[in-house]
C-alpha positions in Angstrom: 105.8 100.5 87.4 102.7 99.1 89.9 101.5 97.4 86.7 105.1 95.6 86.5 105.0 95.3 90.1 101.6 93.8 90.6 102.1 91.4 87.5 105.9 90.1 87.8 107.4 91.1 91.0 105.1 89.9 93.1 104.3 86.7 92.2 107.5 86.0 91.3 108.6 86.8 95.1 105.9 84.8 96.0 107.1 81.8 94.4 110.4 81.9 95.8 109.3 82.7 99.1 106.7 80.0 98.9 109.5 77.6 97.8 111.7 78.5 100.8 109.0 78.4 103.4 107.8 74.8 102.7 111.3 73.5 102.5 112.0 74.6 105.7 108.1 74.1 107.1 107.2 71.0 105.1 103.2 72.2 104.9 101.8 73.8 102.2 99.0 75.2 104.3 100.8 76.9 106.8 102.9 78.5 103.9 100.2 80.1 102.0 98.5 81.1 105.1 101.8 83.2 106.0 101.9 84.7 102.6 98.5 85.5 103.0 99.2 87.2 106.6 102.2 89.1 104.9 100.1 90.4 101.8 97.1 91.7 104.1 99.6 93.4 106.2 100.9 95.0 102.9 97.3 95.5 102.1 96.6 97.3 104.6 99.6 99.2 105.7 100.8 100.4 102.0 98.0 99.8 99.0 94.3 100.1 100.2 91.5 97.6 100.1 91.9 97.5 96.2 94.8 95.5 96.7 93.0 92.5 98.7 91.8 90.5 95.7 95.4 90.3 94.5 96.5 89.2 98.0 94.1 86.7 97.9 95.3 85.7 94.1 98.9 85.6 95.6 97.8 83.4 98.6 96.7 80.9 96.0 99.4 80.9 93.8 101.5 80.1 97.0 99.1 77.0 98.0 99.7 75.9 94.4 103.6 76.5 93.9 104.0 75.1 98.3 101.7 71.9 96.8 104.2 71.1 93.9 107.2 71.3 95.7 105.8 69.6 98.5 105.1 66.4 95.8 109.0 67.1 94.1 110.1 66.6 97.8 107.9 63.4 98.7 108.8 61.7 94.8 
């Protein structure tokens, strides 16, 4: 169950949350910082240090998604 959570549910939730935050905040760096902060809190409260690498990967996914949404909004 953890593999499905890490490989499918968290990335899809990150993409959806990044798109929603980008529409509200209009700043890709702020969106990725908020997503990274949320995953860092989850890392140290629920999963432990082994989830830390995944948290940074999800932050990068949020940054890429926010930039894509930013370019789609401005075109």
